[in-house]
BABAMAR-827930 format. One record per residue (C-alpha): y, z, x; residue in one letter. Coordinates in pm, 1 decimal, m for minus. Example, Ala and Ser with C-alpha at 12.3 -4.5 7.8 and 13.67 -1.06 7.14 Angstrom:
BEGIN
      north         up       east   code
     m450.0      780.0     1230.0      A
     m106.0      714.0     1367.0      S
This chain:
BEGIN
      north         up       east   code
     2387.7    m2847.8     2825.7      X
     2039.9    m2740.3     2944.4      X
     1815.7    m2485.7     2773.3      X
     1842.6    m2255.8     3076.4      X
     2220.1    m2275.5     3061.7      X
     2209.3    m2201.0     2687.9      X
     2022.9    m1876.6     2757.5      X
     2252.5    m1792.4     3048.7      X
     2568.6    m1847.5     2844.6      X
     2432.9    m1621.5     2577.1      X
     2525.0    m1786.9     2246.8      X
     2540.5    m1485.0     2020.6      X
     2568.7    m1450.7     1642.5      X
     2894.2    m1323.6     1497.2      X
     3051.3    m1272.1     1839.6      X
     3403.9    m1275.6     1706.1      X
     3353.2    m1141.0     1355.2      X
     3060.2     m901.8     1308.3      X
     2905.9     m629.2     1520.1      X
     2546.5     m735.3     1466.3      X
     2430.1     m483.6     1725.1      X
     2530.7     m193.7     1500.0      X
     2416.8     m333.8     1167.3      X
     2067.2     m181.1     1158.5      X
     2200.0      165.5     1237.4      X
     2470.9      136.4      972.6      X
     2214.8        9.3      722.2      X
     1982.0      303.0      788.6      X
     2259.7      560.6      791.9      X
     2430.9      442.5      472.7      X
     2104.0      446.8      279.1      X
     2017.8      789.6      418.6      X
     2359.9      924.0      319.9      X
     2290.1      834.1      m43.6      X
     1971.0     1036.8      m37.3      X
     2132.1     1329.6      145.1      X
     2392.0     1346.3     m133.3      X
     2124.3     1334.5     m403.9      X
     1929.1     1613.5     m236.4      X
     2238.9     1832.5     m206.7      X
     2320.0     1770.2     m573.7      X
     1971.2     1883.4     m680.5      X
     1992.4     2201.0     m471.0      X
     2340.9     2272.1     m607.8      X
     2180.1     2310.2     m950.7      X
     1981.8     2616.8     m841.4      X
     2141.7     2903.7    m1034.4      X
     1855.0     3122.1    m1158.3      X
     1536.1     3279.1    m1024.8      X
     1331.2     3049.0    m1245.7      X
     1501.1     2738.8    m1107.7      X
     1450.4     2857.2     m749.9      X
     1081.4     2934.2     m809.2      X
     1034.8     2590.0     m965.8      X
     1206.8     2431.1     m664.3      X
      977.9     2626.6     m429.1      X
      669.2     2491.3     m605.6      X
      812.8     2140.3     m583.8      X
      885.8     2182.4     m210.1      X
      529.8     2292.0     m132.5      X
      371.7     2013.6     m334.4      X
      605.7     1740.6     m210.4      X
      571.2     1839.3      154.2      X
      190.7     1850.2      143.1      X
      177.5     1514.3      m35.2      X
      401.8     1361.2      230.4      X
      164.4     1456.9      512.1      X
     m143.8     1345.5      321.0      X
     m263.8     1691.6      226.6      X
     m474.5     1906.3      457.1      X
     m799.6     1808.9      628.8      X
    m1116.1     1985.5      524.1      X
    m1154.7     2330.4      678.3      X
    m1463.3     2463.4      850.9      X
    m1665.4     2717.3      654.3      X
    m1648.8     2938.8      964.2      X
    m1394.2     2925.8     1246.2      X
    m1673.1     3012.0     1493.6      X
    m1417.5     3215.6     1685.3      X
    m1517.1     3364.8     2020.4      X
    m1342.0     3610.4     2247.5      X
    m1414.1     3467.3     2592.6      X
    m1218.5     3707.2     2813.2      X
     m950.5     3974.5     2838.8      X
     m643.5     4051.8     3047.0      X
     m548.1     4419.7     3058.8      X
     m180.5     4514.6     3085.6      X
       m2.9     4850.9     3083.1      X
       64.4     4885.4     2710.0      X
     m133.1     4597.8     2563.6      X
     m437.5     4379.8     2616.3      X
     m458.3     4001.6     2589.4      X
     m780.1     3859.7     2449.4      X
     m869.3     3497.1     2518.7      X
     m985.2     3341.5     2192.4      X
    m1127.9     2999.7     2108.7      X
    m1184.2     2894.0     1746.5      X
    m1251.0     2564.8     1570.8      X
     m994.4     2452.6     1315.1      X
    m1213.3     2153.1     1230.4      X
    m1554.0     2051.2     1358.5      X
    m1530.7     2035.7     1740.0      X
    m1153.0     2069.5     1728.7      X
    m1119.5     2366.2     1960.0      X
     m803.4     2577.1     1952.5      X
     m728.4     2790.6     2259.0      X
     m524.1     3104.4     2198.1      X
     m420.1     3440.9     2337.7      X
     m427.1     3752.1     2119.3      X
     m186.3     4027.3     2230.9      X
     m294.6     4370.6     2101.3      X
      m92.1     4691.6     2153.6      X
     m306.6     4970.1     2298.6      X
     m143.2     5211.9     2057.3      X
     m299.2     5048.1     1748.5      X
     m486.7     5300.9     1533.6      X
     m484.0     5132.6     1192.9      X
     m428.8     4784.6     1044.9      X
      m91.1     4670.6     1172.6      X
      148.8     4381.1     1120.9      X
       93.9     4062.8     1318.5      X
      297.6     3764.9     1434.8      X
      168.8     3410.2     1472.3      X
      350.2     3255.3     1768.8      X
      354.3     2873.6     1756.9      X
      455.3     2705.3     2079.7      X
      732.9     2460.9     2151.8      X
      687.4     2148.2     2359.9      X
      631.2     2309.5     2698.0      X
      335.9     2149.5     2876.3      X
      173.7     2489.4     2946.2      X
      223.3     2602.6     2583.6      X
       92.8     2956.4     2523.9      X
       91.9     3048.5     2892.6      X
      440.5     2907.6     2964.9      X
      647.1     3197.1     3110.6      X
      922.9     3157.2     2848.0      X
      661.8     3191.0     2574.2      X
      494.9     3487.9     2741.3      X
      830.4     3667.1     2739.9      X
      861.6     3623.5     2362.4      X
      505.6     3744.5     2301.6      X
      553.3     4047.5     2526.1      X
      872.5     4150.7     2345.2      X
      684.1     4125.3     2015.4      X
      373.4     4312.3     2127.9      X
      585.5     4590.4     2282.2      X
      761.1     4620.4     1946.0      X
      421.5     4711.0     1799.0      X
      297.4     4374.3     1671.7      X
      m35.1     4204.1     1721.3      X
       56.4     3854.3     1840.9      X
     m154.8     3538.7     1835.2      X
      m20.8     3254.9     2051.9      X
     m203.8     2924.2     2016.2      X
     m193.7     2597.5     2208.4      X
      m76.3     2305.6     1994.5      X
     m241.4     1964.9     2002.5      X
     m162.7     1785.9     2328.4      X
      m39.5     2090.5     2518.7      X
     m176.6     2377.9     2721.2      X
     m555.4     2352.9     2735.6      X
     m571.3     2090.1     2459.0      X
     m468.9     1762.7     2625.3      X
     m637.0     1491.2     2417.8      X
     m620.4     1223.9     2688.0      X
     m739.2     1437.6     2978.0      X
    m1012.7     1275.4     3186.1      X
    m1245.5     1547.0     3322.9      X
    m1367.9     1313.0     3598.0      X
    m1031.7     1209.8     3740.7      X
     m864.0     1533.8     3625.2      X
     m566.3     1327.6     3511.4      X
     m422.3     1239.7     3172.6      X
     m391.2      879.1     3059.5      X
     m115.2      965.4     2809.4      X
      160.7     1210.1     2901.6      X
      119.4     1547.3     2731.2      X
      342.6     1698.8     2463.8      X
      578.3     1480.2     2264.6      X
      447.3     1155.5     2418.8      X
       89.0     1234.7     2319.1      X
      201.3     1351.2     1975.3      X
      371.4     1018.8     1907.5      X
       98.8      809.6     2070.2      X
     m169.8      946.9     1838.3      X
       84.3     1007.0     1562.2      X
      171.2      638.2     1522.4      X
     m195.0      567.1     1451.9      X
     m192.0      846.3     1193.1      X
      114.7      693.1     1024.5      X
      m69.1      362.8      986.2      X
     m365.2      544.9      830.9      X
     m133.7      723.0      586.4      X
     m216.4     1073.9      709.5      X
       62.7     1189.5      943.0      X
      m30.6     1396.2     1246.4      X
      176.3     1685.2     1104.8      X
     m121.9     1770.0      882.6      X
     m332.9     1851.7     1189.3      X
      m61.9     2070.2     1344.7      X
      m20.0     2254.5     1016.2      X
     m391.9     2295.3      964.4      X
     m434.8     2446.4     1311.9      X
     m169.6     2706.3     1225.0      X
     m330.4     2784.5      889.5      X
     m663.5     2839.1     1065.6      X
     m492.4     3059.6     1325.0      X
     m358.2     3267.0     1038.0      X
     m710.0     3281.3      893.0      X
     m830.7     3416.6     1225.9      X
     m556.0     3679.5     1241.1      X
     m642.6     3802.6      893.7      X
    m1010.7     3824.0      990.4      X
     m930.8     4078.8     1260.0      X
     m975.8     4440.7     1142.7      X
     m665.2     4545.5     1338.1      X
     m439.4     4322.9     1124.2      X
     m262.8     4412.0      800.3      X
     m283.9     4082.5      607.7      X
       18.0     4171.5      391.9      X
      251.1     4195.9      691.4      X
      226.3     3873.4      887.5      X
      521.5     3692.7     1039.7      X
      558.4     3364.2     1224.5      X
      796.0     3238.9     1490.9      X
      837.6     2956.6     1739.9      X
     1108.0     2747.6     1899.9      X
     1171.0     2371.9     1905.8      X
      832.8     2219.8     1819.1      X
      731.8     2577.3     1739.9      X
     1033.2     2603.8     1509.4      X
      908.1     2292.6     1333.4      X
      558.3     2439.7     1298.9      X
      711.0     2762.2     1170.1      X
      896.0     2568.8      899.7      X
      580.1     2381.8      801.7      X
      397.6     2711.4      756.5      X
      690.1     2851.7      557.4      X
      645.8     2560.4      314.9      X
      267.1     2554.7      306.0      X
      127.0     2907.4      339.1      X
      249.9     3184.5      111.0      X
       70.1     3450.3      317.0      X
      367.7     3444.7      555.5      X
      572.2     3759.4      485.5      X
      861.9     3690.9      725.7      X
      965.4     3401.9      948.7      X
     1193.3     3334.2     1246.1      X
     1215.3     2957.7     1305.1      X
     1389.4     2886.1     1634.9      X
     1605.4     2599.4     1768.8      X
     1498.4     2356.8     1499.4      X
     1672.5     2432.2     1169.9      X
     1984.2     2215.8     1121.0      X
     2004.0     1941.7      857.5      X
     1882.7     1582.8      845.4      X
     2235.9     1441.5      834.2      X
     2354.2     1627.0     1146.3      X
     2045.1     1538.8     1344.4      X
     2059.1     1173.0     1241.0      X
     2418.1     1133.5     1360.3      X
     2340.8     1320.6     1683.9      X
     2138.6     1010.0     1775.2      X
     1816.5     1174.9     1886.3      X
     1463.1     1066.9     1810.7      X
     1173.0     1297.2     1724.8      X
      802.2     1262.1     1783.3      X
      550.7     1203.7     1508.6      X
      466.5     1556.3     1388.4      X
      835.1     1603.2     1309.9      X
      847.6     1300.2     1076.9      X
      747.4     1349.1      712.5      X
      749.2     1010.0      536.4      X
      960.8      973.9      225.6      X
     1096.9     1328.7      211.3      X
     1464.4     1239.5      257.5      X
     1427.6      987.6      m23.9      X
     1275.4     1259.8     m239.5      X
     1562.7     1493.8     m159.7      X
     1400.2     1744.2       75.9      X
     1605.5     1873.6      371.1      X
     1610.1     2166.9      612.8      X
     1776.2     2376.4      345.0      X
     1455.7     2350.7      141.9      X
     1254.7     2482.1      438.3      X
     1453.3     2803.0      401.5      X
     1477.5     2811.3       20.6      X
     1099.1     2801.0       m7.0      X
     1086.8     3150.7      148.1      X
     1347.6     3319.1      m75.8      X
     1374.6     3616.0     m112.1      X
     1141.1     3692.5      183.0      X
     1302.0     3780.0      519.1      X
     1401.1     3480.5      733.9      X
     1593.8     3487.6     1061.8      X
     1701.9     3147.6     1192.5      X
     1723.8     3150.1     1571.9      X
     1976.6     2903.6     1712.7      X
     2134.1     2789.9     2039.3      X
     2500.5     2693.8     2030.3      X
     2457.0     2407.9     2279.5      X
     2139.9     2268.5     2122.0      X
     2072.0     1901.4     2048.7      X
     1972.7     2032.0     1706.3      X
     2339.6     2053.9     1601.8      X
     2456.9     2409.9     1546.6      X
     2706.1     2293.3     1282.3      X
     2413.4     2171.9     1074.3      X
     2237.6     2506.6     1122.2      X
     2538.0     2701.8     1001.4      X
     2596.5     2470.5      705.2      X
     2231.6     2491.2      599.5      X
     2230.6     2872.3      608.0      X
     2560.4     2887.9      421.8      X
     2423.0     2668.1      144.6      X
     2080.2     2837.2      127.2      X
     2219.3     3190.5      111.4      X
     2296.4     3167.6     m261.2      X
     1921.4     3164.3     m332.8      X
     1877.8     3505.7     m168.6      X
     2186.7     3625.0     m354.0      X
     2026.8     3528.7     m686.5      X
     1740.5     3766.8     m600.7      X
     1983.2     4035.1     m482.6      X
     1839.8     4013.8     m128.7      X
     2126.8     3854.8       62.1      X
     2056.3     4055.9      378.5      X
     1709.5     3903.2      405.6      X
     1856.0     3575.5      538.0      X
     1986.7     3612.4      892.7      X
     2119.8     3395.5     1176.0      X
     2088.2     3484.8     1544.8      X
     2282.3     3260.6     1783.0      X
     2266.1     3252.4     2160.7      X
     2525.1     3082.9     2380.5      X
     2263.6     2864.8     2544.8      X
     2093.4     2529.3     2545.9      X
     1769.8     2438.8     2368.5      X
     1519.1     2717.0     2440.4      X
     1357.5     3035.8     2311.5      X
     1578.0     3251.9     2530.7      X
     1519.6     3621.3     2610.5      X
     1816.0     3702.6     2383.7      X
     1652.4     3519.4     2092.3      X
     1317.1     3679.6     2175.5      X
     1472.0     4024.5     2143.9      X
     1653.2     3923.3     1825.0      X
     1321.6     3810.0     1674.7      X
     1147.6     4133.9     1774.8      X
     1424.9     4341.7     1613.9      X
     1418.1     4125.5     1298.6      X
     1042.3     4157.3     1250.4      X
     1054.4     4529.5     1326.1      X
     1314.3     4585.3     1052.4      X
     1123.0     4393.7      790.1      X
      754.4     4439.1      879.4      X
      761.5     4780.0     1050.8      X
     1059.1     4924.4      863.3      X
     1202.2     5049.9     1190.1      X
     1477.2     4984.2     1441.1      X
     1369.7     4920.6     1797.6      X
     1534.9     4910.4     2137.7      X
     1418.5     4608.5     2337.8      X
     1630.3     4674.7     2646.8      X
     1362.1     4898.5     2800.5      X
     1077.7     4651.5     2754.0      X
      884.4     4585.1     3073.4      X
      819.2     4211.0     3096.5      X
      564.7     4095.9     3354.4      X
      493.6     3724.1     3343.4      X
      124.5     3665.1     3408.0      X
       m2.9     3385.0     3629.5      X
      m68.7     3109.6     3370.8      X
     m423.1     3032.9     3490.3      X
     m523.8     3394.6     3419.2      X
     m456.4     3329.1     3049.8      X
     m680.0     3022.5     3029.3      X
     m954.1     3037.3     2770.7      X
    m1150.6     2768.1     2954.7      X
    m1291.4     2766.5     3306.6      X
    m1113.4     2446.1     3404.6      X
     m793.6     2484.8     3205.3      X
     m885.6     2197.9     2971.0      X
    m1102.5     2193.0     2659.9      X
    m1211.6     1832.7     2721.1      X
    m1359.5     1936.0     3054.7      X
    m1545.2     2240.4     2921.0      X
    m1653.0     2105.2     2579.7      X
    m1781.1     1748.4     2596.9      X
    m1812.9     1727.3     2218.7      X
    m1438.1     1783.0     2172.1      X
    m1285.6     1593.9     1880.2      X
     m923.4     1479.8     1919.0      X
     m671.3     1364.8     1661.0      X
     m760.9     1007.2     1753.1      X
    m1126.5     1076.5     1668.2      X
    m1036.9     1244.6     1340.6      X
     m798.9      968.2     1240.4      X
    m1056.3      702.7     1328.5      X
    m1301.7      874.1     1093.2      X
    m1036.5      860.3      819.5      X
     m977.5      488.4      882.7      X
    m1350.3      406.8      873.8      X
    m1387.1      596.0      547.0      X
    m1092.1      406.7      400.6      X
    m1239.7       73.1      512.8      X
    m1547.5      141.6      299.6      X
    m1328.7      202.1       m6.0      X
    m1119.5     m109.9       65.2      X
    m1432.2     m328.7       64.4      X
    m1529.9     m193.5     m277.7      X
    m1187.5     m236.1     m437.6      X
     m998.4     m551.7     m522.1      X
     m682.6     m680.4     m363.5      X
     m465.8     m669.7     m674.3      X
     m349.0     m311.3     m632.6      X
     m317.2     m352.0     m254.4      X
      m82.8     m647.8     m292.2      X
      123.1     m458.9     m549.2      X
      151.7     m168.8     m303.1      X
      250.1     m407.0      m24.7      X
      518.5     m574.0     m235.0      X
      664.1     m234.9     m317.0      X
      684.7     m150.3       54.2      X
      851.8     m480.9      141.4      X
     1099.1     m491.9     m148.9      X
     1158.6     m115.4     m146.3      X
     1521.6      m30.5     m224.6      X
     1656.2     m360.2      m85.8      X
     2019.4     m450.1     m144.1      X
     2001.0     m807.1     m274.4      X
     2281.5    m1046.2     m189.2      X
     2360.1    m1416.5     m157.3      X
     2244.8    m1577.2      165.1      X
     2587.2    m1726.5      239.0      X
     2442.8    m1914.7      539.6      X
     2678.5    m2044.0      805.6      X
     2632.4    m2278.3     1096.1      X
     2856.4    m2135.6     1369.2      X
     2759.6    m2357.7     1666.5      X
     2595.5    m2700.6     1726.5      X
     2532.8    m2900.3     2042.7      X
     2295.0    m3126.8     2232.9      X
     2069.6    m2917.8     2459.0      X
     1837.9    m3119.9     2684.2      X
     1681.1    m3367.7     2442.1      X
     1732.1    m3146.9     2136.6      X
     1999.2    m3112.5     1876.2      X
     2049.2    m2737.5     1825.6      X
     2220.9    m2563.0     1535.0      X
     2286.4    m2188.3     1541.8      X
     2274.8    m2014.2     1203.3      X
     2334.0    m1674.8     1051.7      X
     2269.5    m1563.9      693.9      X
     2263.2    m1238.6      502.1      X
     1915.5    m1097.4      455.3      X
     2042.3     m783.3      282.8      X
     2391.5     m657.8      214.8      X
     2557.0     m608.8      555.1      X
     2244.4     m719.2      745.7      X
     2251.0    m1058.5      920.7      X
     1952.0    m1256.8     1040.7      X
     1996.2    m1523.0     1306.4      X
     1819.6    m1839.8     1417.2      X
     1850.8    m2154.8     1623.4      X
     1717.4    m2476.5     1472.2      X
     1574.3    m2728.0     1718.7      X
     1536.4    m3094.3     1620.3      X
     1492.0    m3416.4     1808.0      X
     1829.8    m3583.6     1852.2      X
     1680.3    m3874.5     1651.7      X
     1642.5    m3642.9     1349.6      X
     1982.5    m3483.0     1377.1      X
     2098.7    m3598.3     1034.5      X
     1771.0    m3574.0      843.4      X
     1575.7    m3294.7      677.6      X
     1236.4    m3267.4      845.8      X
      956.1    m3010.3      800.7      X
     1056.5    m2669.8      937.3      X
      835.6    m2431.2     1133.7      X
      960.4    m2074.7     1160.7      X
      892.8    m1939.6     1510.2      X
      864.3    m1566.1     1580.0      X
      820.4    m1421.2     1925.6      X
      943.4    m1135.4     2137.6      X
     1305.8    m1182.7     2240.1      X
     1381.4    m1459.2     1989.3      X
     1645.8    m1703.9     2118.3      X
     1677.8    m1497.5     2437.3      X
     1333.1    m1622.4     2542.1      X
     1348.6    m1995.1     2469.2      X
     1232.6    m2128.0     2805.1      X
      899.7    m1941.1     2777.4      X
      819.5    m2137.6     2462.9      X
      980.3    m2474.4     2539.4      X
      648.7    m2662.2     2533.7      X
      584.8    m2551.8     2175.4      X
      938.9    m2642.6     2068.4      X
      928.1    m2985.2     2238.0      X
      582.5    m3068.9     2103.7      X
      687.9    m3003.2     1742.8      X
     1016.2    m3188.7     1774.2      X
      840.2    m3491.9     1921.1      X
      613.3    m3491.4     1614.8      X
      915.4    m3523.3     1387.9      X
      931.1    m3157.0     1293.5      X
     1198.2    m2894.1     1347.8      X
     1157.2    m2542.5     1486.1      X
     1363.0    m2251.2     1355.6      X
     1352.6    m1985.2     1628.9      X
     1418.0    m1688.9     1404.3      X
     1547.1    m1342.9     1482.2      X
     1465.3    m1085.5     1217.1      X
     1636.6     m746.0     1207.8      X
     1667.1     m597.1     1555.5      X
     1511.4     m893.7     1737.7      X
     1662.0    m1075.1     2033.5      X
     2038.1    m1109.4     1999.8      X
     2025.9     m869.2     1703.5      X
     1887.4     m583.8     1914.2      X
     2068.1     m260.2     1820.9      X
     2306.5      m75.2     2045.4      X
     2115.1      183.5     2244.1      X
     2169.9      525.8     2088.2      X
     1994.9      710.4     2368.0      X
     2135.0      678.0     2717.7      X
     1905.9      542.2     2985.3      X
     1625.3      431.1     2753.7      X
     1526.3       77.1     2664.1      X
     1514.3       m9.0     2295.4      X
     1135.6      m41.8     2287.1      X
     1021.8      270.0     2470.0      X
      938.3      622.3     2357.3      X
     1249.2      783.2     2207.9      X
     1432.1      447.9     2234.7      X
     1652.3      311.0     1958.8      X
     1367.1      146.2     1762.1      X
     1173.4      472.7     1769.1      X
     1478.8      661.7     1645.8      X
     1582.2      418.3     1370.9      X
     1227.5      356.7     1249.7      X
     1158.0      726.6     1206.5      X
     1489.9      758.3     1020.0      X
     1359.1      480.3      795.3      X
     1026.8      657.7      747.1      X
     1214.7      955.4      603.8      X
     1345.2      721.9      329.4      X
     1002.6      560.9      273.2      X
     1076.7      244.1      468.0      X
     1008.9       90.3      810.7      X
     1140.3     m172.5     1048.8      X
      820.4     m371.0      992.0      X
      875.5     m380.1      613.1      X
     1238.7     m484.1      662.5      X
     1131.7     m765.0      894.3      X
      878.2     m896.4      644.3      X
     1155.4     m900.9      384.7      X
     1375.6    m1083.1      637.4      X
     1101.0    m1339.8      687.1      X
     1084.8    m1405.3      314.4      X
     1462.5    m1447.2      310.7      X
     1421.3    m1697.7      594.8      X
     1207.0    m1903.5      359.4      X
     1488.4    m1894.4      105.1      X
     1730.5    m2005.6      375.2      X
     1510.0    m2304.1      457.8      X
     1480.3    m2397.1       90.3      X
     1853.5    m2359.9       41.2      X
     1962.9    m2551.6      348.8      X
     1685.4    m2803.8      410.0      X
     1519.7    m2838.9       67.2      X
     1180.8    m2744.3      212.5      X
      928.5    m2632.5      m52.2      X
      674.4    m2472.3      180.2      X
      680.8    m2358.8      538.2      X
      463.1    m2303.7      839.2      X
      508.1    m1993.5     1054.5      X
      428.5    m1985.7     1424.6      X
      389.9    m1642.3     1584.9      X
      311.2    m1500.9     1925.3      X
      124.5    m1172.3     1972.1      X
      192.2     m879.7     1740.8      X
      458.8    m1073.2     1546.6      X
      166.1    m1220.7     1358.3      X
      169.7     m902.5     1145.0      X
      493.4    m1002.1      974.0      X
      361.0    m1348.0      890.7      X
       30.3    m1213.1      759.0      X
      200.3     m963.1      530.3      X
      452.6    m1221.6      410.7      X
      175.7    m1471.1      329.2      X
       m7.5    m1206.5      126.6      X
      287.1    m1167.5     m110.7      X
      450.6    m1513.1     m103.1      X
      266.1    m1839.8     m162.4      X
      544.7    m2052.2      m12.9      X
      389.4    m1996.8      328.2      X
      144.9    m2283.9      369.7      X
       16.1    m2210.5      718.0      X
       27.3    m1951.1      994.8      X
      m30.3    m2066.4     1350.9      X
      m71.4    m1782.2     1598.0      X
      m88.0    m1752.6     1974.2      X
     m245.7    m1442.1     2129.8      X
     m272.7    m1318.4     1772.9      X
     m322.2     m957.7     1670.3      X
     m507.1     m999.0     1341.1      X
     m527.8     m726.7     1081.3      X
     m294.6     m459.8      954.0      X
     m302.6     m240.7     1266.5      X
     m573.8     m328.2     1520.2      X
     m412.2      m93.5     1771.5      X
     m476.3      201.7     1538.2      X
     m850.0      200.3     1616.6      X
     m811.9      182.7     1995.3      X
     m801.4      504.2     2197.7      X
     m559.7      332.7     2434.7      X
     m321.8       66.8     2306.5      X
        7.2     m102.3     2389.8      X
      265.1      153.7     2283.3      X
      571.2      m55.1     2372.2      X
      780.5     m131.6     2062.2      X
      503.7        8.0     1839.6      X
      761.5      151.7     1599.6      X
      853.6     m203.3     1497.8      X
      496.2     m278.3     1387.3      X
      406.9       28.3     1176.2      X
      384.8        1.0      798.9      X
      306.5      364.2      707.7      X
       m7.3      393.1      494.7      X
     m110.1       28.9      526.4      X
     m465.6      116.9      633.7      X
     m526.5      279.2      296.5      X
     m517.6      m71.6      150.7      X
     m601.5     m320.1      427.4      X
     m843.7     m318.6      715.6      X
     m720.6     m238.7     1065.4      X
     m870.7     m541.1     1241.7      X
     m982.9     m791.8      979.9      X
     m754.4    m1062.9      850.0      X
     m551.5     m998.0      536.8      X
     m754.7    m1148.0      254.3      X
């Protein structure tokens, strides 16, 4: 048999016994289920007001810790009204403020013309529409609210509307697609730094609330918040973080972690809060934290945020309002629609806020809705902050400042604590088991003798490898080099020179496939997407792992250490050399830091350091979710070698 024929025939591990393509998903899901059950059990204990209040304090603290706390606020927002649009019953002011130094937030302030005294206000946080605050669907919501008598502030989120971080004012194009793609692109770098991008989204909303309260027209005791999809997420973050919110209507987001996980969808970075599933926090807590304040969950029956999860979460959370004797303060409004802030939900939100913040019932059927040409609502001349303000600071810039600051601290501190932290990440919650290695196929291939092996890395998780030796060394134990590259045994011919050279020197090469690599690649959960791309299966499963304080990268380092045990067990080798290509060098570097059995690392096209891509404005995003160890840049430098 030739090497080309070997690849073509597709020798695959466990073909007749195990579904190795589903093992990573099952591993992630089974671990998550344990934590879901623990979280439910803790919430089931809530019987008294005191217990609920204690839980609320825990929710706020735990959530803020998960996102790395909040960045430092400006002493002054330096807010400016830069224009106005006059309508029949309300005006729209164009407002720009700075949430952080040179981080400009573009917003529209809707003010009823009938205002005569401080009045209630609503912060409208936008979903993932590219045009954000001036998207027609969002304008409709704001106009229903302002015609109900509310002052409404609608702000552009990071990466949307007039705030595209990768907009080039010279070409007038973006180098990274706006919205969710940009959020994850910059967000992955934030994960590596240990300060998730959610903190910047939340901080922008807190500053928007600060601005609302600064306006003399606003009654600071009667402020609500609403948004749909990504805006529903931002609403929930504010519910957990800012007690100035008097009422909330989160839309097309609230479900539960279990339902969303099984639905198979991925989420971008601001929607991922590391470790919170492990700590027992779920969507139910996002509601409980508001009890007994008024909350109306807005939902779509045909949403990809499963409606069954929404209903279950409200049913469970309701007891907390009952304890306070305020059962009617928790509401659910459902529309027979797909994922959107529909006109029906907009009217439901307006009626909800009117009941609780205006103490009145309103009729929304007579509202006159006139969608305004989006460009007329721009706060900038060009439609983009980066074109009008050349000193604009993006999330990338802010995160880079964080990384540089951390590098200074790393140089001053020793490695002892860093290695302890790294070991904890790699050995975190692993299910130890016997290797039980098995050789399931052997044959001459070209001038090699090839053995195919599988062994258990963790309970129910196989690793796979093919061992190449010269036919002369078929029956002898010779030094073993572990080889790691993209595609594993599916890409042998690309690396045949390396394999042949080592075998001719009397060595053997173990072409190793760690979890999810090569023939172990998971089944695609998301139709039409490759495993390595945005919202692909690695993105989905890695973010599920982040919720339980783990990562694919940490699992693969553990797998690599188990590969060393396999070599010791099967070939009596006391130390090993690892050969890597490209970014796979990360796994070898981390493994060598915590295990002295690795005598040498040989790397081709090496990416040295913990996350060199995290300090580049533009980097190779493909498969990046398999190379993130969240928080690693708090302990190791981004580009320097592990030392």
